[in-house]
C-alpha positions in Angstrom: -29.3 39.4 57.2 -27.0 42.1 58.6 -28.2 41.5 62.2 -27.4 37.8 61.9 -23.8 38.7 60.9 -23.4 40.6 64.1 -24.3 37.7 66.3 -21.7 35.2 67.6 -21.6 31.9 65.7 -22.6 29.9 68.8 -25.7 32.0 69.4 -26.8 31.5 65.8 -26.5 27.7 66.3 -28.6 28.0 69.4 -31.3 29.7 67.5 -31.3 27.1 64.7 -31.4 24.3 67.3 -34.4 25.9 69.0 -36.3 26.3 65.7 -35.5 22.7 64.9 -37.6 21.6 67.9 -40.7 22.5 65.9 -40.0 19.5 63.6 -40.7 16.8 66.2 -43.5 19.0 67.6 -45.3 19.2 64.3 -44.8 15.5 63.6 -46.1 14.6 67.1 -49.3 16.6 66.3 -49.8 14.5 63.2 -49.1 11.3 65.1 -51.4 12.5 68.0 -48.5 12.2 70.4 -49.5 15.3 72.4 -47.1 14.7 75.3 -44.1 14.9 72.9 -45.6 17.8 71.1 -46.0 19.9 74.2 -42.5 19.1 75.5 -40.8 20.1 72.2 -43.0 23.1 71.7 -42.3 24.4 75.2 -38.6 23.7 74.5 -38.8 25.8 71.3 -40.3 28.7 73.3 -37.8 28.4 76.2 -34.7 28.2 74.1 -35.9 30.8 71.7 -36.2 33.3 74.6 -32.8 32.2 75.9 -31.2 32.7 72.5 -32.9 36.1 72.1 -31.6 37.2 75.5 -28.0 36.0 74.8 -28.2 37.5 71.3 -29.1 40.9 72.6 -26.3 40.8 75.1 -23.6 39.7 72.6 -24.8 41.5 69.4 -22.0 43.5 67.8 -19.2 41.6 69.8 -16.0 41.5 67.9 -13.6 38.7 69.0 -10.0 39.7 69.4 -8.8 36.6 67.5 -10.9 35.1 64.7 -9.3 31.7 64.7 -9.7 31.3 68.4 -13.3 32.3 68.5 -14.3 30.0 65.6 -12.6 27.0 67.1 -14.0 27.6 70.6 -17.5 28.1 69.0 -17.2 24.7 67.3 -16.0 23.0 70.5 -18.9 24.6 72.4 -21.3 23.6 69.7 -20.5 19.9 70.0 -20.2 19.8 73.7 -22.8 22.4 75.0 -25.5 22.3 72.4 -26.3 18.6 73.1 -27.4 19.7 76.6 -30.0 22.0 75.0 -31.1 19.2 72.7 -31.3 16.7 75.5 -33.6 18.6 77.9 -36.8 18.3 75.8 -35.8 14.8 74.7 -35.3 13.7 78.3 -38.7 15.2 79.3 -40.4 13.6 76.3 -39.0 10.1 76.9 -39.7 10.1 80.6 -38.4 6.8 81.7 -34.7 7.6 81.1 -31.9 9.5 82.7 -30.6 13.0 81.8 -27.1 11.4 81.2 -28.5 8.9 78.7 -30.4 11.7 76.9 -27.3 13.9 76.8 -25.2 10.9 75.5 -27.8 10.3 72.8 -27.7 13.9 71.6 -23.9 14.1 71.6 -23.9 10.9 69.6 -26.4 12.2 67.2 -25.0 15.7 66.8 -21.4 14.3 66.2 -23.0 12.0 63.5 -21.8 9.0 65.5 -25.1 7.2 65.7 -24.4 5.3 69.0 -27.7 4.8 70.9 -28.5 3.6 74.4 -32.1 2.8 73.3 -31.4 -0.6 71.8 -35.1 -1.4 71.3 -36.6 0.6 68.5 -40.0 0.6 70.2 -38.6 2.3 73.3 -39.0 5.7 71.6 -42.0 7.2 69.8 -41.7 8.1 66.1 -41.4 11.8 66.9 -38.6 11.1 69.3 -36.7 9.1 66.7 -37.3 11.9 64.3 -35.6 14.3 66.7 -32.6 12.0 66.8 -32.4 12.0 63.1 -32.9 15.8 62.8 -30.1 16.4 65.3 -27.7 14.1 63.4 -28.8 15.8 60.1 -28.0 19.3 61.5 -24.6 18.0 62.7 -23.8 16.8 59.2 -24.7 20.2 57.7 -22.6 22.0 60.3 -19.6 19.9 59.3 -20.1 20.6 55.6 -20.2 24.4 56.2 -17.5 24.7 58.8 -15.0 22.4 57.0 -14.9 24.8 54.1 -15.3 28.1 55.9 -13.2 27.4 59.1 -11.0 24.4 58.7 -9.9 25.1 55.2 -8.4 28.6 55.9 -6.7 27.2 59.0 -5.3 24.2 57.2 -7.1 21.7 59.5 -9.4 18.8 59.0 -7.3 17.2 56.3 -6.7 20.4 54.3 -3.2 20.5 55.9 -2.1 17.6 53.6 -2.2 19.9 50.5 -1.4 23.1 52.4 1.9 25.0 51.6 2.6 25.9 55.2 1.1 22.9 57.0 -0.4 23.4 60.4 1.0 26.0 62.8 2.2 29.6 62.6 1.8 29.9 58.9 -1.7 28.6 58.9 -2.7 30.9 61.7 -1.2 33.9 59.9 -3.0 33.0 56.7 -6.3 32.7 58.6 -5.6 36.1 60.2 -5.1 37.6 56.8 -8.3 36.1 55.5 -10.1 37.4 58.6 -8.9 40.9 57.7 -10.1 40.6 54.1 -13.4 38.9 54.7 -15.4 38.9 57.9 -15.7 35.3 59.3 -19.5 35.7 59.7 -19.8 36.7 56.1 -17.8 33.6 55.1 -20.1 31.3 57.1 -23.2 32.9 55.6 -21.8 32.7 52.1 -20.9 29.0 52.4 -24.2 28.3 54.1 -26.1 29.8 51.2 -24.0 27.7 48.8 -24.0 24.3 50.6 -27.3 24.2 52.5 -29.6 24.0 49.4 -27.4 21.2 48.1 -27.6 19.3 51.4 -31.3 19.8 51.7 -32.0 18.9 48.1 -30.0 15.7 48.2 -31.8 14.7 51.4 -35.2 15.3 49.7 -34.2 13.4 46.6 -33.1 10.3 48.6 -36.2 10.6 50.7 -38.5 10.5 47.7 -36.4 7.7 46.1 -36.8 5.5 49.2 -40.5 6.2 49.3 -40.8 5.2 45.7 -38.8 2.0 46.5 -41.5 1.1 49.0 -40.3 2.5 52.3 -42.6 4.2 54.8 -42.2 8.0 54.5 -41.3 8.5 58.1 -38.6 5.8 58.0 -37.4 6.9 54.6 -36.9 10.5 55.9 -34.8 9.4 58.8 -32.7 7.0 56.7 -32.2 9.8 54.1 -31.0 12.2 56.8 -28.8 9.5 58.3 -27.2 8.7 55.0 -26.3 12.3 54.1 -25.0 13.0 57.6 -23.4 9.5 57.9 -24.9 9.2 61.3 -26.4 5.7 60.7 -29.5 6.6 62.8 -32.4 4.3 62.2 -35.9 4.1 63.9 -36.5 0.5 63.1 -33.3 -1.2 64.3 -31.5 -1.4 61.0 -32.0 -1.8 57.3 -32.8 -5.5 57.9 -36.3 -4.4 58.9 -36.7 -1.8 56.1 -39.5 -2.3 53.6 -37.5 -1.1 50.6 -35.0 -4.0 50.9 -32.5 -4.2 48.0 -33.7 -1.1 46.0 -33.6 1.0 49.1 -30.0 -0.1 49.8 -29.0 0.5 46.2 -30.3 4.1 46.5 -28.4 4.6 49.8 -25.3 3.1 48.3 -25.3 5.6 45.5 -25.5 8.5 48.0 -22.4 7.2 49.9 -20.4 9.0 47.2 -21.0 12.3 49.0 -19.0 11.0 52.0 -16.1 9.8 49.9 -15.1 13.1 48.1 -16.0 16.8 48.7 -15.8 17.3 44.9 -19.2 15.7 44.6 -20.9 18.7 46.2 -18.4 21.5 46.8 -16.3 21.7 43.7 -14.9 25.2 43.1 -15.2 26.3 46.7 -11.6 25.6 47.4 -8.5 26.5 45.4 -7.4 22.8 44.9 -10.9 21.6 43.9 -10.6 22.4 40.2 -9.7 18.8 39.3 -12.4 16.3 38.2 -13.8 13.5 40.3 -12.0 10.9 38.1 -8.7 12.4 39.1 -9.5 12.8 42.8 -7.2 10.6 44.8 -9.7 10.2 47.7 -12.4 8.9 45.4 -10.0 6.5 43.5 -8.6 5.2 46.8 -12.1 4.6 48.1 -13.0 2.6 45.1 -9.8 0.5 45.5 -10.5 -0.1 49.1 -14.1 -1.0 48.7 -13.5 -3.4 45.8 -10.5 -5.0 47.4 -12.1 -5.7 50.8 -15.3 -6.8 49.2 -13.4 -9.3 47.0 -11.4 -10.6 50.0 -14.6 -11.2 52.1 -16.4 -12.8 49.2 -13.5 -15.0 48.3 -13.2 -16.2 51.9 -16.9 -17.2 52.0 -16.6 -18.7 48.5 -13.7 -20.9 49.5 -15.4 -21.9 52.7 -18.6 -22.9 50.8 -16.7 -24.9 48.3 -15.0 -27.0 51.0 -18.4 -27.8 52.5 -21.0 -30.2 51.1 -23.7 -27.6 50.9 -24.1 -26.1 47.4 -24.9 -22.5 46.6 -27.1 -21.0 44.0 -26.3 -17.9 41.9 -28.8 -15.9 43.9 -27.1 -16.8 47.2 -23.7 -15.8 45.8 -25.1 -12.5 44.5 -26.8 -11.7 47.8 -23.6 -12.4 49.7 -21.6 -10.2 47.3 -24.0 -7.3 47.5 -24.2 -7.6 51.3 -20.4 -7.4 51.6 -20.2 -4.5 49.0 -22.8 -2.4 50.7 -21.6 -3.0 54.3 -18.0 -2.3 53.5 -18.9 1.0 51.8 -21.2 1.9 54.7 -18.4 1.5 57.2 -15.8 3.2 55.1 -18.1 6.3 55.0 -18.6 5.8 58.8 -22.4 5.5 58.3 -22.5 2.1 59.8 -25.5 0.7 58.0 -25.5 -3.1 57.8 -27.0 -4.6 54.7 -30.0 -6.9 54.9 -27.9 -9.5 53.0 -24.8 -9.2 55.2 -25.6 -12.4 57.1 -26.3 -14.3 53.8 -22.6 -15.0 53.3 -22.3 -16.6 56.8 -25.4 -18.8 56.2 -24.0 -19.7 52.8 -20.4 -20.7 53.8 -20.9 -21.4 57.5 -18.0 -19.0 58.3 -18.4 -15.8 60.4 -17.3 -12.5 59.0 -14.4 -11.0 61.0 -15.3 -7.6 62.3 -11.6 -6.5 62.0 -12.3 -5.6 58.4 -15.0 -3.2 59.3 -12.9 -1.7 62.1 -10.2 -1.0 59.5 -12.7 0.6 57.2 -14.1 2.8 59.9 -10.5 3.9 61.0 -9.7 5.0 57.4 -12.9 6.9 57.1 -14.2 9.0 54.2 -13.1 12.2 52.4 -11.9 15.5 53.7 -14.6 18.1 54.3 -17.3 15.5 54.3 -19.5 14.2 57.1 -17.5 11.0 57.4 -15.1 10.5 60.3 -11.9 8.5 60.7 -8.4 9.3 59.6 -9.6 10.4 56.2 -8.7 9.1 52.8 -6.4 12.0 51.8 -4.1 11.3 54.7 -4.0 7.6 53.8 -3.2 8.6 50.2 -0.4 10.9 51.3 1.2 8.1 53.4 0.8 5.7 50.5 2.5 8.1 48.1 5.3 8.7 50.5 5.9 4.9 50.9 5.8 4.4 47.2 8.5 7.1 46.7 10.7 5.7 49.4 10.5 2.3 47.9 11.4 3.8 44.5 14.4 5.5 46.0 15.6 2.3 47.5 15.6 0.7 44.0 16.8 3.8 42.1 18.6 6.2 44.5 19.2 8.8 41.8 15.7 8.9 40.5 13.5 12.0 40.4 10.0 11.8 41.8 8.3 14.2 39.5 4.6 14.7 39.6 4.6 18.5 40.0 4.7 20.7 43.0 1.5 19.4 44.5 2.6 15.8 44.4 5.9 16.6 46.0 4.2 18.5 48.7 1.9 15.6 49.4 4.8 13.1 49.5 6.8 15.3 51.9 5.0 17.8 54.1 1.6 16.1 53.6 2.9 12.6 54.5 4.7 14.1 57.6 1.6 15.8 59.0 -0.5 12.7 58.1 1.8 10.5 60.0 1.6 12.9 63.0 -2.2 12.8 62.9 -2.2 9.0 62.6 0.0 8.7 65.6 -2.2 11.1 67.6 -5.3 9.1 66.5 -3.6 5.9 67.7 -2.7 7.5 71.0 -6.2 8.8 71.4 -7.5 5.2 70.9 -5.1 3.9 73.5 -6.0 6.7 76.0 -9.8 6.1 75.6 -9.3 2.4 76.0 -7.3 2.9 79.2 -10.0 5.2 80.6 -12.8 2.8 79.7 -10.8 -0.1 81.3 -10.7 1.9 84.5 -14.5 2.0 84.6 -14.7 -1.8 84.4 -15.2 -2.3 80.6 -13.4 -5.4 79.2 -10.4 -5.0 76.9 -12.0 -6.1 73.6 -15.2 -4.1 74.3 -13.2 -1.0 75.2 -11.2 -1.3 71.9 -14.3 -1.5 69.8 -16.0 1.3 71.7 -12.9 3.6 71.4 -12.7 3.1 67.7 -16.4 3.6 67.2 -16.4 6.8 69.1 -13.2 8.4 67.7 -14.2 7.4 64.1 -17.8 8.5 64.7 -19.1 5.1 63.7 -21.5 4.1 66.5 -23.1 1.0 64.9 -19.6 -0.6 64.8 -20.2 -1.8 68.4 -23.0 -4.1 67.3 -21.2 -5.6 64.3 -17.4 -5.6 64.8 -17.3 -7.4 68.2 -17.8 -11.2 68.6 -21.0 -10.5 70.5 -23.0 -7.3 70.0 -22.1 -4.5 72.5 -25.0 -2.6 74.0 -24.3 1.0 74.9 -27.1 0.8 77.5 -25.1 -1.8 79.4 -21.9 0.2 79.9 -21.3 2.3 83.1 -22.2 5.9 83.3 -18.6 7.0 83.6 -17.8 5.1 80.4 -20.6 7.0 78.6 -19.1 10.3 79.6 -15.7 9.2 78.3 -17.2 8.0 75.0 -19.1 11.3 74.6 -15.8 13.2 75.0 -14.2 10.8 72.5 -17.0 11.5 70.0 -16.4 15.3 70.2 -12.7 14.7 69.8 -13.2 12.4 66.8 -15.6 14.9 65.2 -13.4 18.0 65.6 -10.2 16.0 65.1 -7.1 16.1 67.4 -5.3 18.7 65.4 -8.1 21.2 65.8 -8.1 20.8 69.5 -4.3 21.1 69.6 -4.5 24.3 67.6 -6.3 25.9 70.5 -3.1 25.5 72.5 -1.1 27.3 69.9 0.3 30.5 71.6 -0.3 32.6 68.5 -4.0 31.9 68.5 -4.3 33.6 72.0 -2.6 36.7 70.8 -4.7 39.7 69.9 
């Protein structure tokens, strides 16, 4: 264990990625897909040797600045590691380009789930398993780094509750933490605490889906996709799943781990001592899911009542469940579409506007979870600030109350949340502009920009008037979207923190 602590974080990630190549190799042996088996096994040998060489050269290296090294390692992990993942994938698929393979791995590792292989039969089961495994590893990396790296630096949503916000105070606090506890020791400690939970939840959902009637191979990928909120599926969506309603019900129950970090990491942070029933993120998520589901169902109900075609109770229940599941899936940025999502349109004759799902994906899930988007805690801070401002208009001499934490969220938390929201909106505009320069139409570029920055890849096939195929966009647009996925996964504030002058001081 001591020799692992001495290795740079990026080298450790390289080694884990090389070992993970044994998963599709072993599965390919079982499936008698010996071409895929050889490619991934050779990839394991090649990158294991490369990791060992780099590890020997960098063992014992002590970075001059802890914050800088950790952020650069994360940026390199999401931008460089997909190249390593793409090489055996490219060789195994054969009839594809290296750019498409790299785009696929960036999408998987950032838990976006956008795929250029629209036809499920284009890839073999072992190749689909590699996509799911890469996405699952990306989700585990987010779990660990959110608590061990972003929390001490007041990034990733933690700045809403932080005393000093983002900037010099946050960097100074992180430097003090780095002097007290070695960053590698923090990473190992949180890995040992969170990895068993992440693996255990995946196994539980996998077994549950198999019991519900799903094929074990499909159930495993859907379980990994649910926990990592990547939305990767080997069969083209839940519509073709054998488990149907019971499988969706199990997946729906596991969405809770993308809505609040208190469901799996309670006690790891100072402010995590409150219960789930008092967690503002979880309560806000319940309000949003119930409200949007009711609005969508009411729209179809009114449309059906005005038409001559009647509706049975079973049809109404199917439409209600389809709306509830799909809204929750896009709020967690998983992007699964319910089997019964289209039942409401058949029942009422009205199409479901994709703008609702775009809004859910923009909001996103909880802080320190695998979900993307703006994050629920930032939306909650903006709501509390607006509520207080409205109260002051009615009662100028009133006292807000709520304690020190509530005052901090309403003031500094709301301020930094608004700054992040504006940066997110500017990022969408910039990505849309760059996509338009490559020849992508305006509406298509808007949906693609939101899906990339919110890490909700399946949004492209649901939110637009006609489904958007990633395979049909230009190569330059794929490079832009890949960069947007990395930006959306790490968040803008973390990238901006690298330009802080203090972080480059020894």
